Structures are given as structure tokens and as C-alpha cells.
N, C-alpha and C positions, 0 to 999 in steps of 0.2 A: 503494500500500500505505499502511496506517493502522498507526501502531505504539501498542500497546498501554498506556498509560500505567500502569496498575497492575503490568504485569509489568517494565516499566522502573526502577519505585517499588520493588519487591520484590531487584531486581538489583544495588540500591545497599547491600541490605546486603551487608557484605563479613565475610569471615574475618579480617582483619589489623584490631585494636583500632584504630589510629590512622585507619586511611582511613574505618572505619565510623565512627567519631566525627565528621571531615571531613563523611562525607556525609549521616549526621543532621542536622545544622545545615543543611546546602544544601538539604535536601526542604525542613526547615523552613521557609528563609528565598526559597527560589529557584525549586524544584521547579513550583508550578503556574502558573508566568508564562511557562514553557518554550514557544516557537513550536514547530510541528512540524518545524521542520528543526533547530532544537537539541536535541528532543527526541531525532530519527533521530543527529545527531552522540554526543550521550550514548550510546545504544544501541550506539551502534559503540565508544565508548571503553570501554563495561563489560565487553568481550570482552576487554581486555585484562588482562595477569596484575596482581592485586594491588599486589605489589612493585612492578611499572613504573608503576603510576598512581601511588604514593604516591611514589617519587623523582620525578616531575613534580609532582604538589603540592607536596612538599616544597622542589623546586629543584636536588635535588641532580641531577637529570636533564633535560636540555631535551626539550620537546614539540615533536616531529618532525616529526607530521601534524596539518597545518593545520588540519583539521576539528576537532580535538580544541583548539586552544589558547583557544577562550571557556571551553569547562567547565572545563580546568584554570583558569581566571583566576576563574571563579566558583569554585570549589572552593577557591582560596586566601583569599579574602573571610574576614574574621575576623567 
């Protein structure tokens, strides 16, 4: 099964402003270089609640899903 990059890119638009800004930077810097496996991990991560994702990105919560750790690391980059 191939993941639709356009759909994943659209799902990176988040309702939480802080997270939306993080994803905007990520999309510009890293999105086009993602492998299919990384894209699948991102697609899975995007199913989580915005506040849960934000907590992992800002470090107030640990990322407990191994598949998401690489994406969280990319999202944390300045």
C-alpha cells in the first residue's frame, strides 16, 4: 500500500497554532526527503491528538511509540 504524500502533507495542518508552526517548518525542511517508511510513521503519528503530539515535541511527555521517535526528533529541530 502506497501512502499519498499530498494527503499526509494536508494532515500536517493542525488546529493547535504552536504545532501548526512546527509542522510548517518541518514541511519546508524535511517532508520532501522522507522515505516511504518515514512517511508511514508520520501518517501514523498524525492520527494522535494534537495535544499529545505537542507534548512529545516540546518534551513534556515521552514518546512511547518507537515508530514515532524519529519523526518527533525531526519535528523538534529548529
